[in-house]
Structures are given as structure tokens and as C-alpha cells.
N, C-alpha and C positions, 0 to 999 in steps of 0.2 A: 559538495551538496550538503545542506543542513539536515540534521536528524529531525524526525517528527515524534511528538509525544503520542501516546496511545490514542487519545481523543482525536488528535489531528490526523493520525493515520486512518482511523475509522471513517472520518469524514472524507478523506482522500479516496478511500476504497469506494465509497458511494459515488463520488464525482467521477472516478475513472469508469465505473460501471454505467452511470447515467450519461456521461458526456456533458454537453452544455446543460446547465441547470441553474435554478434559483435557490435561495435559502428555503423557500417554501417547498420546493421539490425534495430537497435534502431532508427536511423535517418529516414530510410525508413518507419518504422511503424508510426513515428510522422507525416511524410508527409509534405505537404506544398510546395509552390513554391516561393522562393527557399527553399531547405531543411535547417534545422538548421545547423550551422557550426559544422563540425566534432570536432573541438577543444573544443567547448562548451560542447558537449555531453561527450567527452572524459574526460574533467575536472570533470564533475558531477560523472561519473562512477568511476574515481579514488578516489573521496571523499567517495563514497559508499563502496569502498574497504577498505579505511582507517577506516570507521565506522563499518567495519566487517559485512556488509550486502551482499557483493559479494566476490567471488573468481574468479580466472581466470586460463586459460591454454593457454600457448603460442604455436603458430604454426609459427615459424619464427618471422616475424615482426607483425603478426596478433595475437590479443588476443581474446579469446572466454571467455565471462563472464557467470557466473552462480550464482544464489542466494544461499546464505548460510542460511539466515533467511527465514523461510517459511512465506507466506502471512498471514496464520491463526495466527501464533505467534505474528506478528506485529499488526494485527487487534485486537487481544485480548488485547494486551498491550495498544494500542491507545484508545480502548473503556474504559478500566479501568481508564486511565488518564482523559478522557473526563468526566466520571461519577464522579471521585474524584474531579476534578477541578471545575465543574459547577453544580454538583448535590449533593455535600456533601457526595459522596461515596454511595449514595442510588439509586439503580436501580429502586425502586418504584417511586422516583421523576422523573427519566428519562422517564419512561413509562407514568406517569401522564402528564408530559410536552408534550410528543408526542401526546397524546390523546387530550389535550387542544388545541394544535396548529393544530389539524386536520391532522397531519402527520401519524396518525395511527387510522384507523376507528375501530368501535366497532367490525365489522366482522373480521378484521385483528387481533385485540386483542384476540377475541375468538379462532381464529385459532392458535395463538401463545400459548395460554393457553392449548389448546388440544395437541399441539406438545410437550409442556413441560411435560404434564401428561404422554404422551407415553414414553418419555425418562426416 
């Protein structure tokens, strides 16, 4: 699976949340005054199609886009890459790092262990 740039991932997060949507829907979701240019969002969406993250259905001149890759699949792949690149492939090192950096409290760690035991 191909990697996404930050901008591509931001657009994919919106599409995963909205489901089927148009470039107009994406622009409105981003918001701001003024809205981001239609051409900029359209370019990113076409790149996402090329990378096979999106498909589309045409309604005349309007395209409705939909995700082909599920958020969970991309999340799993991204986490595996993060662990491989920065923690030598060890989830233990990742958890240890998170505890040391106070990103994961002892209570949260205990809840995580309980959840893992249930599964």
C-alpha cells in the first residue's frame, strides 16, 4: 500500500468520515474563509484515486468519491511502519516509550492489558 502525504491523509480522513462525497463536500468540511480552492482539493483527490485509495462515480460533470481502502487497514499499516521504523519492530518498545513520555498512564496501561486479555 502506498504512503500518503500529510495533505492526502487529511483529505482521506474527511472522506472516511463523510463516506461518499464530492469535492464541494470536502471543501465545506474543511471550512475556512475563504474555502480552499476547488482545484487544490480536486488535485489531491485525483492523486488519491491514482494511489488507489478512492474510487468515483460520475453524475454528469459531478463526481462522487468513495474510499476503497478502509481507515482501519491504513491505520494498521501506518502503525506497523511506525513501529518498524522507530522501535525496531517491537511493540514493547513503543509501549515503553509511551509510558516513559507520560503519553500512557499506568491506569491506561492496565485498562489496555485488561482489554487484551478479554480478546
